[in-house]
N, C-alpha and C positions, 0 to 999 in steps of 0.2 A: 305677494306670493313669493316665497324664498326659493331658491334654486340652490341645491347642495348637490356636491360632486358624490358620487358612489365611493365607498371605501374601497381601497385597493384589496384585490384577493390575497388570502393568506399564501406565505411562501408554501409551495409545493415540497412535500416529504420526499425525501430520497426513495424510491421504490425499491431499490437495491441495498438497502442499509445493512441487512444481515450479511449479505455477500461481501460488502465493504468492510465491516467489522471483523470478519473471518479473515479476509485477505490481508489486514492490517497486522492483525494478532500473529499470523503465519510468517509475515515479513520477518519477525524476530525469531520465531521458533525454527522455522524450515524456509529459507529464503527463495529457493526456486518455486514451491508451491504459493508462497505468499506473493511472489511476482506475478505468476500467471493468473492468480484469483483477482489480485488488485487490477491488473489490466483488464480482466473481463468486466469487472465491477465498474471501472472507470468508463469502458467504451459503452456499456448499458446505460449508465446515468447520462453520458453524453448524447445518447440518442434520442432521450426523453427530454433534454433540455435542461438538465440538471447539473451544476458544477459541483463535482465531487470531490473535495479536496483531501479528505480522508483516504480515498483510494489513491490519489496521487501521491500522497504521503507515504502510503504502503509501497508503491511503485519505487519511489525514491530510496527508502530505507532497505528494501530487498535488494535492489541493485547495488547500493553500496556495500552492504554486508556480502554480497557475492563477490565483488571485487576485492574487498578486503581479506576475505577468506582465500583466494586465488593468491594474491600477493603472499601472504602469510605463510601458506602451504608451499609456494614455489622457493621462497626463501629459506625455507626450513625453519622459521622461527618458531614453529609449534613442534618440532621434532621432539624436543626435550620433555615435553608436557605428555607425550604418549610413550615416552620410554625408547624411543627409536634412535636417539642421539648417540654418537660416537663417544667413548671415554678415552 
């Protein structure tokens, strides 16, 4: 009589996949909205025990783009782009 180990259960799919993708895309288009949605998706996934790397990437990208935009606006680097620079 042979004894076999049961196959491991399949990896659980992320229940918040749509929210994660929306947050990731919005991280590039609208950083604040992308940051908020990515944080929500990350926390929901963490609550069910799923490690959501795409939501984490959305959080990081949105935060970096927000900081970069604040720095560029504060230094006036984008002023010439909008025609508000001095001649």
